[in-house]
C-alpha positions in Angstrom: 25.2 -28.1 70.8 26.0 -30.9 73.2 23.9 -34.0 73.7 23.3 -33.0 77.3 22.0 -29.5 76.3 19.7 -31.1 73.7 18.3 -33.6 76.3 17.7 -30.8 78.9 16.0 -28.8 76.2 13.7 -31.6 75.2 12.8 -32.2 78.9 12.1 -28.5 79.3 9.8 -28.5 76.3 8.1 -31.7 77.4 7.5 -30.4 81.0 6.1 -27.1 79.7 3.7 -29.0 77.4 2.6 -31.4 80.3 1.9 -28.3 82.4 0.0 -26.8 79.4 1.9 -23.6 79.6 2.1 -21.7 76.3 5.5 -20.4 75.2 4.3 -16.9 75.5 3.1 -17.4 79.1 6.3 -19.2 80.0 8.5 -16.4 78.5 6.5 -13.8 80.4 7.0 -15.6 83.7 10.7 -16.5 83.1 11.7 -13.2 81.7 13.0 -14.6 78.4 12.1 -14.0 74.8 10.4 -16.5 72.5 13.6 -16.8 70.5 15.6 -17.6 73.7 13.0 -20.2 74.8 13.1 -21.8 71.4 16.9 -22.0 71.6 16.8 -23.5 75.1 14.3 -26.1 74.1 16.4 -27.1 71.1 19.5 -27.3 73.2 21.2 -24.5 71.2 21.7 -22.2 74.2 23.5 -23.1 77.5 21.3 -22.9 80.6 22.1 -20.5 83.5 21.3 -21.7 87.0 18.9 -18.7 87.4 17.0 -19.8 84.2 16.7 -23.4 85.4 15.6 -22.3 88.9 12.9 -20.0 87.4 11.8 -22.7 84.9 11.5 -25.3 87.7 9.4 -22.9 89.8 7.1 -22.1 86.9 6.7 -25.7 86.0 6.2 -26.9 89.6 9.1 -29.4 89.4 12.6 -29.7 90.9 15.6 -28.4 89.0 16.8 -32.0 88.9 13.7 -33.0 86.9 14.8 -30.7 84.1 18.5 -31.5 84.3 18.3 -35.3 84.8 14.9 -36.3 83.6 14.0 -37.8 87.0 10.3 -36.7 86.8 8.8 -39.9 88.3 7.1 -37.9 91.0 4.9 -36.1 88.4 2.7 -39.2 88.5 2.8 -39.5 92.2 2.4 -36.0 93.7 2.1 -32.3 92.9 2.7 -29.5 95.4 1.2 -26.0 94.4 2.1 -23.3 96.8 -0.5 -20.6 97.9 -1.2 -18.3 95.0 1.0 -20.4 92.6 -1.7 -22.3 90.7 -1.8 -22.1 87.0 -4.3 -19.3 86.1 -6.9 -20.1 83.5 -9.3 -17.3 82.4 -12.3 -18.7 80.5 -15.1 -16.2 81.1 -15.3 -12.6 82.5 -17.0 -13.6 85.8 -14.9 -16.8 86.5 -11.1 -17.0 87.3 -9.7 -20.5 87.6 -6.4 -21.5 89.3 -5.4 -25.1 88.4 -4.1 -26.8 91.6 -2.5 -29.9 90.0 -1.2 -28.6 86.7 2.0 -30.6 86.7 0.6 -33.9 87.7 0.4 -36.5 84.9 -2.5 -38.8 84.1 -4.9 -37.1 86.5 -8.3 -38.7 87.2 -9.6 -35.4 88.4 -8.9 -31.7 87.7 -8.9 -29.5 90.9 -9.3 -25.8 90.6 -9.7 -22.8 92.9 -12.4 -20.8 91.3 -13.2 -17.2 92.0 -16.5 -15.9 90.8 -17.0 -12.1 90.5 -20.3 -10.5 91.0 -22.3 -9.6 87.9 -25.2 -7.6 89.0 -28.1 -7.4 86.5 -26.5 -9.8 84.1 -28.2 -13.2 83.5 -25.6 -15.9 84.1 -25.0 -18.4 81.2 -25.5 -22.0 82.0 -22.6 -24.4 81.5 -22.4 -28.1 80.7 -19.4 -30.5 80.3 -18.8 -34.2 80.5 -18.2 -36.0 83.8 -19.0 -35.1 87.4 -18.1 -32.2 89.6 -17.6 -31.5 93.3 -17.6 -27.9 94.6 -16.8 -26.8 98.1 -17.3 -23.1 99.0 -14.3 -21.5 100.6 -15.4 -17.8 100.8 -18.4 -15.6 100.0 -21.9 -16.7 99.2 -23.0 -18.0 95.8 -26.1 -19.1 94.0 -25.8 -22.6 92.4 -28.3 -23.1 89.8 -28.9 -26.6 88.3 -31.7 -27.9 86.2 -33.7 -24.8 86.9 -33.4 -24.9 90.7 -31.5 -22.4 92.8 -29.5 -23.2 95.9 -27.6 -20.6 98.1 -24.3 -22.0 99.2 -22.1 -20.5 102.0 -18.6 -21.3 103.2 -18.3 -24.9 104.1 -21.2 -26.0 101.9 -20.6 -28.4 99.0 -22.3 -29.9 96.0 -21.6 -32.9 93.9 -23.3 -33.2 90.6 -23.6 -34.6 87.1 -21.9 -31.8 85.1 -23.8 -32.6 81.9 -26.8 -31.0 83.5 -26.9 -27.2 82.8 -25.5 -25.4 85.8 -24.0 -22.1 86.9 -22.5 -20.4 90.0 -23.2 -16.8 90.7 -21.6 -14.6 93.4 -24.0 -13.0 95.8 -24.1 -9.9 98.0 -22.0 -7.9 95.4 -18.9 -9.7 96.6 -16.5 -12.3 95.1 -17.1 -16.0 96.0 -14.4 -18.7 95.9 -14.8 -22.5 95.7 -12.7 -25.5 95.2 -14.0 -27.3 92.0 -12.9 -30.9 91.3 -13.9 -32.0 87.8 -13.8 -35.7 87.1 -14.1 -37.3 83.6 
């Protein structure tokens, strides 16, 4: 193992952790085994260009960030291409795509949220710390907060105290999508 390989491996592991991508998910997307990833992150395996290219794409950074450690932009900007957000599945009816997963020290967490229709099922109310802003992109949804229902359509938005029980429910038996920005 050379010092350069060890440093690249450490940066790869750090960037993967910053992006909150599990080893299993990373391996699935990169087409490598867990053993290969562990060897890369320890600097025990030499990196091919194709591996570095795929790793950079998955992590949302430039190859140079992995190779040289020049990751200063991770605190200044984050570009996520259409359909390339980091997918998070928390509940059956909700699909979250994180839109700034590589940005360090965020003051807000932006997501594209898809809500699937759940006919005949009572939606569970949610609470969390902070505030939330939601802007409807597609479909119609019912926004329930503090026992009051509002129907939101594309272009409508809501800003609220997220510690108040709330839920979004897709209407018209169709999916609905909204941008959610959660602030601590």
